[in-house]
mmJSON file of the N, C-alpha and C atoms, coordinates in Angstrom:
{"data_MODEL":{"atom_site":{
"group_PDB":["ATOM","ATOM","ATOM","ATOM","ATOM","ATOM","ATOM","ATOM","ATOM","ATOM","ATOM","ATOM","ATOM","ATOM","ATOM","ATOM","ATOM","ATOM","ATOM","ATOM","ATOM","ATOM","ATOM","ATOM","ATOM","ATOM","ATOM","ATOM","ATOM","ATOM","ATOM","ATOM","ATOM","ATOM","ATOM","ATOM","ATOM","ATOM","ATOM","ATOM","ATOM","ATOM","ATOM","ATOM","ATOM","ATOM","ATOM","ATOM","ATOM","ATOM","ATOM","ATOM","ATOM","ATOM","ATOM","ATOM","ATOM","ATOM","ATOM","ATOM","ATOM","ATOM","ATOM","ATOM","ATOM","ATOM","ATOM","ATOM","ATOM","ATOM","ATOM","ATOM","ATOM","ATOM","ATOM","ATOM","ATOM","ATOM","ATOM","ATOM","ATOM","ATOM","ATOM","ATOM","ATOM","ATOM","ATOM","ATOM","ATOM","ATOM","ATOM","ATOM","ATOM","ATOM","ATOM","ATOM","ATOM","ATOM","ATOM","ATOM","ATOM","ATOM","ATOM","ATOM","ATOM","ATOM","ATOM","ATOM","ATOM","ATOM","ATOM","ATOM","ATOM","ATOM","ATOM","ATOM","ATOM","ATOM","ATOM","ATOM","ATOM","ATOM","ATOM","ATOM","ATOM","ATOM","ATOM","ATOM","ATOM","ATOM","ATOM","ATOM","ATOM","ATOM","ATOM","ATOM","ATOM","ATOM","ATOM","ATOM","ATOM","ATOM","ATOM","ATOM","ATOM","ATOM","ATOM","ATOM","ATOM","ATOM","ATOM","ATOM","ATOM","ATOM","ATOM","ATOM","ATOM","ATOM","ATOM","ATOM","ATOM","ATOM","ATOM","ATOM","ATOM","ATOM","ATOM","ATOM","ATOM","ATOM","ATOM","ATOM","ATOM","ATOM","ATOM","ATOM","ATOM","ATOM","ATOM","ATOM","ATOM","ATOM","ATOM","ATOM","ATOM","ATOM","ATOM","ATOM","ATOM","ATOM","ATOM","ATOM","ATOM","ATOM","ATOM","ATOM","ATOM","ATOM","ATOM","ATOM","ATOM","ATOM","ATOM","ATOM","ATOM","ATOM","ATOM"],
"id":[1,2,3,4,5,6,7,8,9,10,11,12,13,14,15,16,17,18,19,20,21,22,23,24,25,26,27,28,29,30,31,32,33,34,35,36,37,38,39,40,41,42,43,44,45,46,47,48,49,50,51,52,53,54,55,56,57,58,59,60,61,62,63,64,65,66,67,68,69,70,71,72,73,74,75,76,77,78,79,80,81,82,83,84,85,86,87,88,89,90,91,92,93,94,95,96,97,98,99,100,101,102,103,104,105,106,107,108,109,110,111,112,113,114,115,116,117,118,119,120,121,122,123,124,125,126,127,128,129,130,131,132,133,134,135,136,137,138,139,140,141,142,143,144,145,146,147,148,149,150,151,152,153,154,155,156,157,158,159,160,161,162,163,164,165,166,167,168,169,170,171,172,173,174,175,176,177,178,179,180,181,182,183,184,185,186,187,188,189,190,191,192,193,194,195,196,197,198,199,200,201,202,203,204,205,206,207],
"type_symbol":["N","C","C","N","C","C","N","C","C","N","C","C","N","C","C","N","C","C","N","C","C","N","C","C","N","C","C","N","C","C","N","C","C","N","C","C","N","C","C","N","C","C","N","C","C","N","C","C","N","C","C","N","C","C","N","C","C","N","C","C","N","C","C","N","C","C","N","C","C","N","C","C","N","C","C","N","C","C","N","C","C","N","C","C","N","C","C","N","C","C","N","C","C","N","C","C","N","C","C","N","C","C","N","C","C","N","C","C","N","C","C","N","C","C","N","C","C","N","C","C","N","C","C","N","C","C","N","C","C","N","C","C","N","C","C","N","C","C","N","C","C","N","C","C","N","C","C","N","C","C","N","C","C","N","C","C","N","C","C","N","C","C","N","C","C","N","C","C","N","C","C","N","C","C","N","C","C","N","C","C","N","C","C","N","C","C","N","C","C","N","C","C","N","C","C","N","C","C","N","C","C","N","C","C","N","C","C"],
"label_atom_id":["N","CA","C","N","CA","C","N","CA","C","N","CA","C","N","CA","C","N","CA","C","N","CA","C","N","CA","C","N","CA","C","N","CA","C","N","CA","C","N","CA","C","N","CA","C","N","CA","C","N","CA","C","N","CA","C","N","CA","C","N","CA","C","N","CA","C","N","CA","C","N","CA","C","N","CA","C","N","CA","C","N","CA","C","N","CA","C","N","CA","C","N","CA","C","N","CA","C","N","CA","C","N","CA","C","N","CA","C","N","CA","C","N","CA","C","N","CA","C","N","CA","C","N","CA","C","N","CA","C","N","CA","C","N","CA","C","N","CA","C","N","CA","C","N","CA","C","N","CA","C","N","CA","C","N","CA","C","N","CA","C","N","CA","C","N","CA","C","N","CA","C","N","CA","C","N","CA","C","N","CA","C","N","CA","C","N","CA","C","N","CA","C","N","CA","C","N","CA","C","N","CA","C","N","CA","C","N","CA","C","N","CA","C","N","CA","C","N","CA","C","N","CA","C","N","CA","C","N","CA","C","N","CA","C","N","CA","C","N","CA","C"],
"label_alt_id":[null,null,null,null,null,null,null,null,null,null,null,null,null,null,null,null,null,null,null,null,null,null,null,null,null,null,null,null,null,null,null,null,null,null,null,null,null,null,null,null,null,null,null,null,null,null,null,null,null,null,null,null,null,null,null,null,null,null,null,null,null,null,null,null,null,null,null,null,null,null,null,null,null,null,null,null,null,null,null,null,null,null,null,null,null,null,null,null,null,null,null,null,null,null,null,null,null,null,null,null,null,null,null,null,null,null,null,null,null,null,null,null,null,null,null,null,null,null,null,null,null,null,null,null,null,null,null,null,null,null,null,null,null,null,null,null,null,null,null,null,null,null,null,null,null,null,null,null,null,null,null,null,null,null,null,null,null,null,null,null,null,null,null,null,null,null,null,null,null,null,null,null,null,null,null,null,null,null,null,null,null,null,null,null,null,null,null,null,null,null,null,null,null,null,null,null,null,null,null,null,null,null,null,null,null,null,null],
"label_comp_id":["MET","MET","MET","SER","SER","SER","ALA","ALA","ALA","PRO","PRO","PRO","THR","THR","THR","THR","THR","THR","GLN","GLN","GLN","PRO","PRO","PRO","ALA","ALA","ALA","ARG","ARG","ARG","GLY","GLY","GLY","SER","SER","SER","SER","SER","SER","GLN","GLN","GLN","ALA","ALA","ALA","ALA","ALA","ALA","ALA","ALA","ALA","GLY","GLY","GLY","GLY","GLY","GLY","GLY","GLY","GLY","ASN","ASN","ASN","ALA","ALA","ALA","VAL","VAL","VAL","TYR","TYR","TYR","GLY","GLY","GLY","LEU","LEU","LEU","GLY","GLY","GLY","PHE","PHE","PHE","ILE","ILE","ILE","GLY","GLY","GLY","ALA","ALA","ALA","ILE","ILE","ILE","VAL","VAL","VAL","TYR","TYR","TYR","TYR","TYR","TYR","LEU","LEU","LEU","GLN","GLN","GLN","ALA","ALA","ALA","ALA","ALA","ALA","ASP","ASP","ASP","VAL","VAL","VAL","TRP","TRP","TRP","TRP","TRP","TRP","GLU","GLU","GLU","TYR","TYR","TYR","LEU","LEU","LEU","LEU","LEU","LEU","ALA","ALA","ALA","ILE","ILE","ILE","LEU","LEU","LEU","GLN","GLN","GLN","ALA","ALA","ALA","ILE","ILE","ILE","PHE","PHE","PHE","TRP","TRP","TRP","PRO","PRO","PRO","ALA","ALA","ALA","PHE","PHE","PHE","LEU","LEU","LEU","VAL","VAL","VAL","TYR","TYR","TYR","GLU","GLU","GLU","ALA","ALA","ALA","PHE","PHE","PHE","SER","SER","SER","ALA","ALA","ALA","LEU","LEU","LEU","VAL","VAL","VAL","GLY","GLY","GLY"],
"label_asym_id":["A","A","A","A","A","A","A","A","A","A","A","A","A","A","A","A","A","A","A","A","A","A","A","A","A","A","A","A","A","A","A","A","A","A","A","A","A","A","A","A","A","A","A","A","A","A","A","A","A","A","A","A","A","A","A","A","A","A","A","A","A","A","A","A","A","A","A","A","A","A","A","A","A","A","A","A","A","A","A","A","A","A","A","A","A","A","A","A","A","A","A","A","A","A","A","A","A","A","A","A","A","A","A","A","A","A","A","A","A","A","A","A","A","A","A","A","A","A","A","A","A","A","A","A","A","A","A","A","A","A","A","A","A","A","A","A","A","A","A","A","A","A","A","A","A","A","A","A","A","A","A","A","A","A","A","A","A","A","A","A","A","A","A","A","A","A","A","A","A","A","A","A","A","A","A","A","A","A","A","A","A","A","A","A","A","A","A","A","A","A","A","A","A","A","A","A","A","A","A","A","A","A","A","A","A","A","A"],
"label_entity_id":["1","1","1","1","1","1","1","1","1","1","1","1","1","1","1","1","1","1","1","1","1","1","1","1","1","1","1","1","1","1","1","1","1","1","1","1","1","1","1","1","1","1","1","1","1","1","1","1","1","1","1","1","1","1","1","1","1","1","1","1","1","1","1","1","1","1","1","1","1","1","1","1","1","1","1","1","1","1","1","1","1","1","1","1","1","1","1","1","1","1","1","1","1","1","1","1","1","1","1","1","1","1","1","1","1","1","1","1","1","1","1","1","1","1","1","1","1","1","1","1","1","1","1","1","1","1","1","1","1","1","1","1","1","1","1","1","1","1","1","1","1","1","1","1","1","1","1","1","1","1","1","1","1","1","1","1","1","1","1","1","1","1","1","1","1","1","1","1","1","1","1","1","1","1","1","1","1","1","1","1","1","1","1","1","1","1","1","1","1","1","1","1","1","1","1","1","1","1","1","1","1","1","1","1","1","1","1"],
"label_seq_id":[1,1,1,2,2,2,3,3,3,4,4,4,5,5,5,6,6,6,7,7,7,8,8,8,9,9,9,10,10,10,11,11,11,12,12,12,13,13,13,14,14,14,15,15,15,16,16,16,17,17,17,18,18,18,19,19,19,20,20,20,21,21,21,22,22,22,23,23,23,24,24,24,25,25,25,26,26,26,27,27,27,28,28,28,29,29,29,30,30,30,31,31,31,32,32,32,33,33,33,34,34,34,35,35,35,36,36,36,37,37,37,38,38,38,39,39,39,40,40,40,41,41,41,42,42,42,43,43,43,44,44,44,45,45,45,46,46,46,47,47,47,48,48,48,49,49,49,50,50,50,51,51,51,52,52,52,53,53,53,54,54,54,55,55,55,56,56,56,57,57,57,58,58,58,59,59,59,60,60,60,61,61,61,62,62,62,63,63,63,64,64,64,65,65,65,66,66,66,67,67,67,68,68,68,69,69,69],
"pdbx_PDB_ins_code":[null,null,null,null,null,null,null,null,null,null,null,null,null,null,null,null,null,null,null,null,null,null,null,null,null,null,null,null,null,null,null,null,null,null,null,null,null,null,null,null,null,null,null,null,null,null,null,null,null,null,null,null,null,null,null,null,null,null,null,null,null,null,null,null,null,null,null,null,null,null,null,null,null,null,null,null,null,null,null,null,null,null,null,null,null,null,null,null,null,null,null,null,null,null,null,null,null,null,null,null,null,null,null,null,null,null,null,null,null,null,null,null,null,null,null,null,null,null,null,null,null,null,null,null,null,null,null,null,null,null,null,null,null,null,null,null,null,null,null,null,null,null,null,null,null,null,null,null,null,null,null,null,null,null,null,null,null,null,null,null,null,null,null,null,null,null,null,null,null,null,null,null,null,null,null,null,null,null,null,null,null,null,null,null,null,null,null,null,null,null,null,null,null,null,null,null,null,null,null,null,null,null,null,null,null,null,null],
"Cartn_x":[28.623,27.733,26.425,25.925,24.667,23.502,22.365,21.157,20.668,20.192,19.685,18.424,18.331,17.136,16.097,14.87,13.786,12.956,12.437,11.568,10.189,9.526,8.156,7.243,6.21,5.265,4.562,4.357,3.654,2.172,1.59,0.153,-0.544,-1.83,-2.553,-2.544,-2.508,-2.493,-1.15,-0.07,1.244,1.448,0.93,1.115,0.368,-0.77,-1.558,-1.085,-0.245,0.18,1.023,1.758,2.596,1.798,0.619,-0.211,-0.699,-1.033,-1.476,-0.373,0.837,1.97,2.23,2.071,2.281,1.219,-0.018,-1.1,-0.855,-0.458,-0.164,1.003,2.028,3.192,2.845,2.065,1.638,0.72,-0.142,-1.008,-0.208,0.85,1.71,2.39,2.903,3.562,2.567,1.379,0.369,-0.073,-0.231,-0.661,0.399,1.657,2.701,2.83,2.662,2.677,1.5,0.321,-0.882,-0.748,-0.341,-0.255,0.903,2.008,3.127,2.797,1.968,1.571,0.732,-0.003,-0.863,-0.121,1.118,1.869,2.514,2.519,3.13,4.313,4.207,5.273,5.836,6.993,7.745,6.952,6.133,5.395,4.292,3.803,2.818,3.472,4.751,5.474,5.607,5.886,5.952,4.583,3.552,2.193,1.828,2.299,2.019,2.612,3.801,4.427,3.606,3.156,2.32,0.998,0.387,-0.873,-0.675,0.449,0.714,0.904,1.485,1.668,0.324,-0.569,-1.848,-3.016,-2.76,-3.84,-4.928,-4.644,-5.751,-6.757,-6.272,-7.186,-8.115,-7.581,-8.421,-9.448,-9.022,-9.918,-11.079,-10.784,-11.826,-12.756,-12.194,-13.018,-14.004,-13.51,-14.389,-15.44,-15.058,-16.021,-17.126,-16.773,-17.798,-18.644,-18.041,-18.801,-19.834,-19.461,-20.389,-21.524,-21.236,-22.277,-23.284,-22.776,-23.647,-24.485,-23.88,-24.66,-24.08],
"Cartn_y":[-31.663,-30.533,-30.955,-30.101,-30.434,-29.845,-30.472,-30.01,-28.72,-27.772,-26.525,-26.787,-26.102,-26.242,-25.228,-25.612,-24.713,-24.382,-23.201,-22.756,-23.365,-23.773,-24.264,-23.122,-23.464,-22.456,-21.801,-20.515,-19.775,-20.114,-20.177,-20.352,-19.037,-19.072,-17.845,-16.873,-17.366,-16.456,-15.763,-16.427,-15.805,-14.814,-15.101,-14.217,-12.906,-12.933,-11.721,-10.898,-11.441,-10.727,-9.501,-9.516,-8.381,-7.128,-7.256,-6.095,-5.392,-6.148,-5.541,-4.773,-5.28,-4.579,-3.259,-3.241,-2.014,-0.974,-1.404,-0.483,0.082,-0.773,-0.295,0.684,0.389,1.273,2.642,2.669,3.955,4.703,3.952,4.576,5.139,4.433,4.911,6.222,6.279,7.51,8.667,8.414,9.468,9.896,8.937,9.264,10.047,9.678,10.402,11.833,12.038,13.403,14.192,13.589,14.266,14.642,13.678,13.937,14.871,14.808,15.704,17.15,17.354,18.715,19.359,18.549,19.078,19.271,18.779,18.849,20.219,20.704,21.998,21.87,21.008,20.856,19.443,19.222,17.97,16.741,16.782,15.589,15.259,16.26,15.995,15.287,15.542,14.817,13.343,13.065,11.67,10.995,11.709,11.182,10.964,11.834,11.699,10.411,10.046,8.805,7.605,7.621,6.523,6.441,7.581,7.584,7.064,7.377,6.896,5.381,4.829,3.384,2.672,3.245,2.592,3.176,3.799,4.417,3.436,2.165,1.273,1.085,1.085,0.936,2.14,3.34,4.537,4.501,4.025,3.938,2.987,1.818,0.831,1.35,1.995,2.55,3.59,4.5,5.527,4.927,3.888,3.23,2.58,1.865,1.231,2.272,3.373,4.45,5.03,5.172,5.701,4.718,3.419,2.424,2.346,2.45,2.34,3.598,4.729,5.964,6.865],
"Cartn_z":[-17.537,-17.449,-16.801,-15.943,-15.289,-16.073,-15.924,-16.615,-15.969,-16.773,-16.193,-15.371,-14.267,-13.427,-13.876,-13.805,-14.197,-12.974,-12.973,-11.891,-12.103,-11.019,-11.193,-11.639,-12.368,-12.848,-11.675,-11.783,-10.735,-10.761,-9.583,-9.49,-9.783,-10.003,-10.325,-9.155,-7.906,-6.762,-6.636,-6.981,-6.912,-8.048,-9.2,-10.34,-10.146,-9.515,-9.322,-8.142,-7.289,-6.085,-6.415,-7.503,-7.863,-8.154,-8.711,-9.008,-7.768,-6.746,-5.494,-4.814,-4.894,-4.298,-5.011,-6.316,-7.07,-6.725,-6.573,-6.212,-4.821,-3.88,-2.531,-2.55,-3.333,-3.405,-3.961,-5.039,-5.593,-4.623,-3.953,-2.95,-1.788,-1.389,-0.307,-0.69,-1.922,-2.371,-2.411,-2.952,-2.996,-1.614,-0.703,0.661,1.405,1.234,1.958,1.443,0.146,-0.389,0.156,0.176,0.664,2.144,2.966,4.398,4.741,4.032,4.32,3.955,2.945,2.582,3.676,4.435,5.485,6.804,6.916,8.167,8.326,9.587,9.897,10.856,11.833,12.828,12.745,13.393,13.219,13.604,14.663,15.07,14.064,13.347,12.3,11.108,10.873,9.822,10.19,11.46,11.913,11.788,12.175,12.049,10.581,9.705,8.279,7.722,8.185,7.723,8.188,9.438,9.939,9.192,8.933,8.199,6.779,6.159,4.804,4.783,5.851,5.914,6.043,6.845,7.137,6.36,5.194,4.443,4.02,3.744,3.366,4.503,5.742,6.873,6.97,6.751,6.773,5.639,4.483,3.326,3.601,4.141,4.436,5.531,6.548,7.627,7.082,6.241,5.678,4.745,3.998,3.11,3.902,4.984,5.818,6.553,6.961,7.607,6.65,5.398,4.398,4.122,4.155,3.899,5.053,6.263,7.435,7.602,7.352,7.443,8.372],
"occupancy":[1.0,1.0,1.0,1.0,1.0,1.0,1.0,1.0,1.0,1.0,1.0,1.0,1.0,1.0,1.0,1.0,1.0,1.0,1.0,1.0,1.0,1.0,1.0,1.0,1.0,1.0,1.0,1.0,1.0,1.0,1.0,1.0,1.0,1.0,1.0,1.0,1.0,1.0,1.0,1.0,1.0,1.0,1.0,1.0,1.0,1.0,1.0,1.0,1.0,1.0,1.0,1.0,1.0,1.0,1.0,1.0,1.0,1.0,1.0,1.0,1.0,1.0,1.0,1.0,1.0,1.0,1.0,1.0,1.0,1.0,1.0,1.0,1.0,1.0,1.0,1.0,1.0,1.0,1.0,1.0,1.0,1.0,1.0,1.0,1.0,1.0,1.0,1.0,1.0,1.0,1.0,1.0,1.0,1.0,1.0,1.0,1.0,1.0,1.0,1.0,1.0,1.0,1.0,1.0,1.0,1.0,1.0,1.0,1.0,1.0,1.0,1.0,1.0,1.0,1.0,1.0,1.0,1.0,1.0,1.0,1.0,1.0,1.0,1.0,1.0,1.0,1.0,1.0,1.0,1.0,1.0,1.0,1.0,1.0,1.0,1.0,1.0,1.0,1.0,1.0,1.0,1.0,1.0,1.0,1.0,1.0,1.0,1.0,1.0,1.0,1.0,1.0,1.0,1.0,1.0,1.0,1.0,1.0,1.0,1.0,1.0,1.0,1.0,1.0,1.0,1.0,1.0,1.0,1.0,1.0,1.0,1.0,1.0,1.0,1.0,1.0,1.0,1.0,1.0,1.0,1.0,1.0,1.0,1.0,1.0,1.0,1.0,1.0,1.0,1.0,1.0,1.0,1.0,1.0,1.0,1.0,1.0,1.0,1.0,1.0,1.0,1.0,1.0,1.0,1.0,1.0,1.0],
"B_iso_or_equiv":[0.0,0.0,0.0,0.0,0.0,0.0,0.0,0.0,0.0,0.0,0.0,0.0,0.0,0.0,0.0,0.0,0.0,0.0,0.0,0.0,0.0,0.0,0.0,0.0,0.0,0.0,0.0,0.0,0.0,0.0,0.0,0.0,0.0,0.0,0.0,0.0,0.0,0.0,0.0,0.0,0.0,0.0,0.0,0.0,0.0,0.0,0.0,0.0,0.0,0.0,0.0,0.0,0.0,0.0,0.0,0.0,0.0,0.0,0.0,0.0,0.0,0.0,0.0,0.0,0.0,0.0,0.0,0.0,0.0,0.0,0.0,0.0,0.0,0.0,0.0,0.0,0.0,0.0,0.0,0.0,0.0,0.0,0.0,0.0,0.0,0.0,0.0,0.0,0.0,0.0,0.0,0.0,0.0,0.0,0.0,0.0,0.0,0.0,0.0,0.0,0.0,0.0,0.0,0.0,0.0,0.0,0.0,0.0,0.0,0.0,0.0,0.0,0.0,0.0,0.0,0.0,0.0,0.0,0.0,0.0,0.0,0.0,0.0,0.0,0.0,0.0,0.0,0.0,0.0,0.0,0.0,0.0,0.0,0.0,0.0,0.0,0.0,0.0,0.0,0.0,0.0,0.0,0.0,0.0,0.0,0.0,0.0,0.0,0.0,0.0,0.0,0.0,0.0,0.0,0.0,0.0,0.0,0.0,0.0,0.0,0.0,0.0,0.0,0.0,0.0,0.0,0.0,0.0,0.0,0.0,0.0,0.0,0.0,0.0,0.0,0.0,0.0,0.0,0.0,0.0,0.0,0.0,0.0,0.0,0.0,0.0,0.0,0.0,0.0,0.0,0.0,0.0,0.0,0.0,0.0,0.0,0.0,0.0,0.0,0.0,0.0,0.0,0.0,0.0,0.0,0.0,0.0],
"pdbx_formal_charge":[null,null,null,null,null,null,null,null,null,null,null,null,null,null,null,null,null,null,null,null,null,null,null,null,null,null,null,null,null,null,null,null,null,null,null,null,null,null,null,null,null,null,null,null,null,null,null,null,null,null,null,null,null,null,null,null,null,null,null,null,null,null,null,null,null,null,null,null,null,null,null,null,null,null,null,null,null,null,null,null,null,null,null,null,null,null,null,null,null,null,null,null,null,null,null,null,null,null,null,null,null,null,null,null,null,null,null,null,null,null,null,null,null,null,null,null,null,null,null,null,null,null,null,null,null,null,null,null,null,null,null,null,null,null,null,null,null,null,null,null,null,null,null,null,null,null,null,null,null,null,null,null,null,null,null,null,null,null,null,null,null,null,null,null,null,null,null,null,null,null,null,null,null,null,null,null,null,null,null,null,null,null,null,null,null,null,null,null,null,null,null,null,null,null,null,null,null,null,null,null,null,null,null,null,null,null,null],
"auth_seq_id":[1,1,1,2,2,2,3,3,3,4,4,4,5,5,5,6,6,6,7,7,7,8,8,8,9,9,9,10,10,10,11,11,11,12,12,12,13,13,13,14,14,14,15,15,15,16,16,16,17,17,17,18,18,18,19,19,19,20,20,20,21,21,21,22,22,22,23,23,23,24,24,24,25,25,25,26,26,26,27,27,27,28,28,28,29,29,29,30,30,30,31,31,31,32,32,32,33,33,33,34,34,34,35,35,35,36,36,36,37,37,37,38,38,38,39,39,39,40,40,40,41,41,41,42,42,42,43,43,43,44,44,44,45,45,45,46,46,46,47,47,47,48,48,48,49,49,49,50,50,50,51,51,51,52,52,52,53,53,53,54,54,54,55,55,55,56,56,56,57,57,57,58,58,58,59,59,59,60,60,60,61,61,61,62,62,62,63,63,63,64,64,64,65,65,65,66,66,66,67,67,67,68,68,68,69,69,69],
"auth_comp_id":["MET","MET","MET","SER","SER","SER","ALA","ALA","ALA","PRO","PRO","PRO","THR","THR","THR","THR","THR","THR","GLN","GLN","GLN","PRO","PRO","PRO","ALA","ALA","ALA","ARG","ARG","ARG","GLY","GLY","GLY","SER","SER","SER","SER","SER","SER","GLN","GLN","GLN","ALA","ALA","ALA","ALA","ALA","ALA","ALA","ALA","ALA","GLY","GLY","GLY","GLY","GLY","GLY","GLY","GLY","GLY","ASN","ASN","ASN","ALA","ALA","ALA","VAL","VAL","VAL","TYR","TYR","TYR","GLY","GLY","GLY","LEU","LEU","LEU","GLY","GLY","GLY","PHE","PHE","PHE","ILE","ILE","ILE","GLY","GLY","GLY","ALA","ALA","ALA","ILE","ILE","ILE","VAL","VAL","VAL","TYR","TYR","TYR","TYR","TYR","TYR","LEU","LEU","LEU","GLN","GLN","GLN","ALA","ALA","ALA","ALA","ALA","ALA","ASP","ASP","ASP","VAL","VAL","VAL","TRP","TRP","TRP","TRP","TRP","TRP","GLU","GLU","GLU","TYR","TYR","TYR","LEU","LEU","LEU","LEU","LEU","LEU","ALA","ALA","ALA","ILE","ILE","ILE","LEU","LEU","LEU","GLN","GLN","GLN","ALA","ALA","ALA","ILE","ILE","ILE","PHE","PHE","PHE","TRP","TRP","TRP","PRO","PRO","PRO","ALA","ALA","ALA","PHE","PHE","PHE","LEU","LEU","LEU","VAL","VAL","VAL","TYR","TYR","TYR","GLU","GLU","GLU","ALA","ALA","ALA","PHE","PHE","PHE","SER","SER","SER","ALA","ALA","ALA","LEU","LEU","LEU","VAL","VAL","VAL","GLY","GLY","GLY"],
"auth_asym_id":["A","A","A","A","A","A","A","A","A","A","A","A","A","A","A","A","A","A","A","A","A","A","A","A","A","A","A","A","A","A","A","A","A","A","A","A","A","A","A","A","A","A","A","A","A","A","A","A","A","A","A","A","A","A","A","A","A","A","A","A","A","A","A","A","A","A","A","A","A","A","A","A","A","A","A","A","A","A","A","A","A","A","A","A","A","A","A","A","A","A","A","A","A","A","A","A","A","A","A","A","A","A","A","A","A","A","A","A","A","A","A","A","A","A","A","A","A","A","A","A","A","A","A","A","A","A","A","A","A","A","A","A","A","A","A","A","A","A","A","A","A","A","A","A","A","A","A","A","A","A","A","A","A","A","A","A","A","A","A","A","A","A","A","A","A","A","A","A","A","A","A","A","A","A","A","A","A","A","A","A","A","A","A","A","A","A","A","A","A","A","A","A","A","A","A","A","A","A","A","A","A","A","A","A","A","A","A"],
"auth_atom_id":["N","CA","C","N","CA","C","N","CA","C","N","CA","C","N","CA","C","N","CA","C","N","CA","C","N","CA","C","N","CA","C","N","CA","C","N","CA","C","N","CA","C","N","CA","C","N","CA","C","N","CA","C","N","CA","C","N","CA","C","N","CA","C","N","CA","C","N","CA","C","N","CA","C","N","CA","C","N","CA","C","N","CA","C","N","CA","C","N","CA","C","N","CA","C","N","CA","C","N","CA","C","N","CA","C","N","CA","C","N","CA","C","N","CA","C","N","CA","C","N","CA","C","N","CA","C","N","CA","C","N","CA","C","N","CA","C","N","CA","C","N","CA","C","N","CA","C","N","CA","C","N","CA","C","N","CA","C","N","CA","C","N","CA","C","N","CA","C","N","CA","C","N","CA","C","N","CA","C","N","CA","C","N","CA","C","N","CA","C","N","CA","C","N","CA","C","N","CA","C","N","CA","C","N","CA","C","N","CA","C","N","CA","C","N","CA","C","N","CA","C","N","CA","C","N","CA","C","N","CA","C","N","CA","C","N","CA","C","N","CA","C"],
"pdbx_PDB_model_num":[1,1,1,1,1,1,1,1,1,1,1,1,1,1,1,1,1,1,1,1,1,1,1,1,1,1,1,1,1,1,1,1,1,1,1,1,1,1,1,1,1,1,1,1,1,1,1,1,1,1,1,1,1,1,1,1,1,1,1,1,1,1,1,1,1,1,1,1,1,1,1,1,1,1,1,1,1,1,1,1,1,1,1,1,1,1,1,1,1,1,1,1,1,1,1,1,1,1,1,1,1,1,1,1,1,1,1,1,1,1,1,1,1,1,1,1,1,1,1,1,1,1,1,1,1,1,1,1,1,1,1,1,1,1,1,1,1,1,1,1,1,1,1,1,1,1,1,1,1,1,1,1,1,1,1,1,1,1,1,1,1,1,1,1,1,1,1,1,1,1,1,1,1,1,1,1,1,1,1,1,1,1,1,1,1,1,1,1,1,1,1,1,1,1,1,1,1,1,1,1,1,1,1,1,1,1,1]
}}}
């Protein structure tokens, strides 16, 4: 019989990475619902999917715009 192998302990950066993915996933779902509700024609639905993927970039842009004035 061979000895069981154990996984190395996760570092603190790896352990915290799962939370960020969950926040992004929930944000993606909320963004796609928001943008799809505003769409009227088929190309706006395609644009809504792209906007939902890149919602963090829009958020950061608006935050920096508000800080600058």
